[in-house]
C-alpha positions as CSV (number, residue, x, y, z in Angstrom):
1,M,-18.4,-20.0,1.4
2,R,-17.7,-22.9,-0.9
3,I,-15.2,-22.7,-3.7
4,G,-16.8,-21.4,-6.7
5,E,-19.5,-19.5,-4.7
6,L,-19.4,-15.8,-5.0
7,D,-19.3,-13.8,-1.9
8,P,-22.0,-11.0,-2.3
9,G,-19.7,-8.7,-0.7
10,S,-16.6,-9.6,-3.0
11,M,-14.4,-6.9,-4.2
12,I,-11.0,-6.4,-5.8
13,V,-9.2,-3.4,-4.6
14,L,-6.5,-2.0,-7.0
15,F,-3.3,-0.8,-5.3
16,T,-0.8,0.0,-8.0
17,D,1.9,2.5,-9.3
18,F,0.5,2.3,-13.0
19,G,-0.3,5.9,-13.0
20,L,-3.5,8.0,-13.5
21,T,-2.9,8.3,-17.2
22,G,-2.2,5.8,-19.9
23,P,-3.8,2.5,-20.7
24,Y,-2.4,0.4,-17.8
25,V,-5.3,0.5,-15.2
26,G,-7.8,0.3,-18.0
27,Q,-6.3,-2.8,-19.4
28,V,-6.2,-4.5,-15.8
29,K,-9.8,-3.6,-15.3
30,A,-10.8,-5.1,-18.6
31,V,-9.3,-8.4,-17.6
32,L,-11.2,-8.3,-14.2
33,H,-14.5,-7.3,-15.8
34,H,-14.2,-10.1,-18.2
35,Q,-13.1,-12.8,-15.7
36,A,-15.1,-11.5,-12.6
37,P,-18.1,-9.6,-14.1
38,E,-20.1,-9.6,-10.8
39,V,-17.3,-8.6,-8.5
40,R,-16.9,-4.8,-7.6
41,I,-13.6,-3.1,-8.5
42,V,-12.4,-0.4,-6.1
43,D,-9.7,2.1,-7.3
44,L,-7.6,2.7,-4.2
45,F,-4.2,3.9,-5.4
46,A,-3.1,4.1,-9.1
47,D,-0.4,6.7,-8.2
48,L,1.9,4.9,-5.7
49,P,5.6,6.0,-5.8
50,P,6.8,4.3,-9.0
51,Y,9.3,1.5,-8.6
52,D,9.1,1.6,-4.8
53,P,7.6,-1.4,-3.0
54,K,9.0,-0.4,0.3
55,A,7.2,3.0,0.3
56,A,4.0,1.3,-0.7
57,A,4.5,-1.4,2.1
58,Y,4.1,1.4,4.7
59,L,0.8,2.7,3.2
60,L,-1.0,-0.6,2.5
61,P,-1.9,-1.5,6.3
62,A,-3.2,1.8,6.8
63,Y,-5.8,1.6,4.2
64,V,-7.1,-1.9,4.5
65,E,-9.2,-1.9,7.4
66,E,-12.3,-0.1,5.9
67,F,-12.5,-3.3,3.5
68,P,-14.5,-6.3,4.4
69,A,-13.0,-9.8,5.1
70,G,-12.7,-11.6,1.8
71,A,-11.6,-8.4,-0.1
72,V,-8.8,-9.2,-2.6
73,F,-6.1,-6.5,-3.0
74,L,-4.3,-6.6,-6.4
75,C,-1.0,-5.0,-5.4
76,V,1.4,-4.2,-8.2
77,V,4.5,-2.2,-7.5
78,D,6.8,-4.5,-9.4
79,P,10.2,-3.0,-10.7
80,G,11.4,-6.6,-10.9
81,V,8.6,-7.8,-13.1
82,G,9.9,-10.7,-15.3
83,G,12.8,-11.3,-13.0
84,K,13.6,-13.6,-10.1
85,R,11.1,-12.3,-7.7
86,A,8.2,-14.8,-7.1
87,P,4.6,-14.0,-7.8
88,G,2.3,-14.8,-5.0
89,V,-0.8,-14.6,-2.9
90,L,-1.0,-13.7,0.8
91,K,-4.0,-14.4,3.0
92,A,-3.7,-12.3,6.2
93,G,-6.3,-10.8,8.5
94,G,-9.0,-12.4,6.5
95,R,-8.1,-10.6,3.3
96,W,-6.3,-11.7,0.2
97,Y,-3.2,-10.0,-1.3
98,V,-2.0,-10.7,-4.8
99,G,1.3,-9.4,-5.9
100,P,5.0,-9.8,-6.3
101,D,7.4,-11.1,-3.4
102,N,9.4,-7.9,-3.1
103,G,8.6,-6.7,0.3
104,L,5.3,-5.2,-0.5
105,F,3.4,-7.2,2.0
106,E,5.9,-7.1,4.9
107,L,3.9,-4.5,7.1
108,I,0.8,-6.3,6.5
109,L,2.3,-9.4,7.9
110,R,3.4,-7.5,11.0
111,R,0.1,-5.8,11.7
112,Q,-2.7,-8.2,10.6
113,P,-4.0,-10.5,13.3
114,G,-4.0,-14.4,13.3
115,E,-2.1,-16.7,10.9
116,S,-1.0,-15.8,7.6
117,T,-0.6,-18.0,4.6
118,W,1.6,-17.4,1.4
119,W,1.2,-19.2,-1.9
120,E,3.8,-18.9,-4.7
121,I,1.7,-18.7,-8.0
122,T,2.7,-21.6,-10.3
123,W,0.0,-21.1,-12.7
124,R,0.7,-19.3,-16.0
125,P,-1.6,-18.0,-18.7
126,Q,-1.2,-18.9,-22.3
127,R,-0.3,-15.2,-22.8
128,L,2.3,-13.8,-20.5
129,S,4.1,-10.8,-21.3
130,A,7.5,-10.2,-19.9
131,T,6.7,-6.7,-18.5
132,F,2.9,-6.7,-17.6
133,H,2.3,-9.3,-15.1
134,G,-0.2,-7.0,-13.5
135,R,-2.7,-7.6,-16.4
136,D,-1.6,-11.1,-17.6
137,L,-1.0,-13.0,-14.3
138,F,-2.1,-11.0,-11.1
139,A,-5.4,-9.9,-12.5
140,P,-6.6,-13.5,-13.4
141,V,-5.5,-14.7,-10.1
142,A,-7.2,-12.0,-8.3
143,A,-10.3,-12.6,-10.3
144,R,-10.3,-16.3,-9.5
145,I,-10.0,-15.7,-5.8
146,A,-12.8,-12.9,-5.9
147,N,-14.9,-15.5,-7.7
148,G,-14.5,-18.0,-4.8
149,G,-11.6,-20.0,-6.0
150,E,-8.3,-20.9,-4.3
151,P,-4.8,-19.7,-5.4
152,E,-3.2,-22.0,-7.9
153,G,0.2,-22.5,-6.4
154,I,2.4,-24.1,-3.8
155,M,2.1,-23.1,-0.1
156,R,5.4,-21.7,1.1
157,P,6.6,-20.7,4.6
158,V,5.6,-17.1,5.0
159,E,9.0,-16.4,6.6
160,G,10.6,-16.7,2.9
161,I,8.9,-13.3,1.9
162,R,9.8,-11.3,5.2
163,R,12.1,-8.2,5.5
164,P,13.0,-8.4,9.1
165,D,15.6,-5.5,8.6
166,W,12.8,-3.0,7.8
167,P,11.8,-0.8,10.6
168,D,8.2,-0.8,12.1
169,D,7.8,2.9,11.2
170,L,9.7,4.4,8.2
171,A,10.8,7.9,8.9
172,Q,10.5,9.3,5.5
173,V,7.9,10.7,2.9
174,V,6.3,7.7,1.1
175,Y,3.5,9.4,-0.7
176,I,2.4,13.0,-1.8
177,D,-1.2,13.5,-2.5
178,G,-2.8,15.8,-4.9
179,F,-3.0,18.6,-2.5
180,G,0.8,18.5,-1.9
181,N,0.5,16.8,1.6
182,A,3.3,14.5,2.3
183,V,2.4,11.2,4.0
184,T,5.1,9.5,6.0
185,G,5.7,5.8,6.9
186,I,5.3,6.8,10.7
187,R,2.2,5.8,12.5
188,S,0.8,8.6,14.6
189,A,0.3,6.3,17.5
190,A,4.1,5.8,17.7
191,L,4.5,9.4,18.7
192,S,3.5,11.7,21.6
193,P,0.8,14.3,20.6
194,Q,3.6,17.0,21.6
195,A,6.1,15.5,19.3
196,E,7.9,17.9,16.9
197,I,8.9,16.8,13.4
198,L,12.2,18.0,11.8
199,V,12.0,17.9,8.0
200,A,13.7,20.0,5.4
201,G,15.3,22.4,7.9
202,E,11.9,23.1,9.6
203,R,10.6,22.1,13.1
204,L,7.0,21.3,12.7
205,H,4.5,21.2,15.5
206,R,1.4,19.0,15.6
207,A,-2.1,20.3,14.9
208,V,-5.3,18.3,15.1
209,N,-6.6,20.0,11.9
210,F,-5.9,22.7,9.3
211,S,-7.8,25.4,10.8
212,D,-5.6,25.2,14.0
213,V,-2.9,27.1,12.2
214,S,-2.9,30.2,10.0
215,P,-2.9,30.0,6.2
216,G,0.7,29.3,4.8
217,T,1.9,27.6,8.0
218,P,3.4,24.2,7.8
219,F,2.6,21.6,10.4
220,W,2.0,17.8,10.9
221,Y,-1.1,16.0,11.9
222,E,-2.6,12.5,12.3
223,N,-4.2,11.8,8.9
224,A,-7.5,10.0,8.5
225,N,-5.7,6.7,8.3
226,G,-3.5,7.0,11.3
227,L,-0.2,8.1,9.5
228,V,1.8,11.1,10.3
229,E,1.3,13.7,7.4
230,I,3.0,17.0,6.7
231,A,0.9,19.7,5.4
232,V,0.5,23.5,4.9
233,N,-2.7,25.2,5.5
234,Q,-4.1,26.3,2.2
235,G,-0.8,25.5,0.5
236,K,1.3,22.6,-1.0
237,A,3.8,21.1,1.6
238,N,5.8,19.5,-1.2
239,V,6.4,22.9,-2.8
240,V,6.7,25.0,0.5
241,L,9.2,22.6,2.0
242,N,10.7,21.0,-1.2
243,L,9.6,17.4,-0.2
244,T,9.8,14.5,-2.5
245,V,9.2,10.7,-1.8
246,G,12.1,9.6,0.1
247,T,12.8,13.0,2.1
248,G,13.9,11.9,5.5
249,V,11.9,12.9,8.6
250,M,13.2,13.1,12.1
251,V,11.4,13.4,15.3
252,A,13.0,15.8,17.8
253,S,15.1,13.8,20.3
254,E,12.9,14.6,23.3
255,F,10.0,12.8,21.7
256,M,11.8,10.1,19.9
257,A,10.0,6.7,19.9
258,A,12.0,3.8,20.5
259,N,11.3,2.1,17.1
260,L,12.1,5.1,15.0
């Protein structure tokens, strides 16, 4: 595809902690619709754990595979907005990621095949608020790339944005969905199918699906995106087990994976 030529499969995927209420997602989408009117916009997450790029980092790679090469992920979990963190663009695994340099892309870098490239965004709009770079900076950059343009920035070594001290799998709750299910940062593939999870004083066995256990029973399972998820059949795991984002999870020692 030549620069300036729109890919017919082009899309911008929103991955933010802006919330499901209030004006923020709408304001970002207004910019995208104005600057990239032919590009499809997909709402993936607007309710990521607030101010927690590390939790979001373990979710992101689990949800990108269903999107085509060339998709642009607008990723904004940015508690340091207006501070020293750098805004940037990552190209990895044939997809684009626009967002802050705060660890948000660490697991993408580990799990996407091939070479990765990082640009520090040097372009600035005429209007740049101190606290809403998602609208004023990241959205226009995402629109430009989705329209077939190149990042306006300086190519930097990708090693400069790495977080080598972060584990390959994060043994804690990183997201709670509307059903009260608690998603962890552990890939199911890292565990034996017989593994037992220790959380909130409970020892949970694995089930393949909800109907494998009786109503009201807590268990863990591999969710549709390959992550270990804690649930209660016909109940809310976050309420029953008093779980919140950040609650620690342990794997029973006899099933412990080397990287947990």
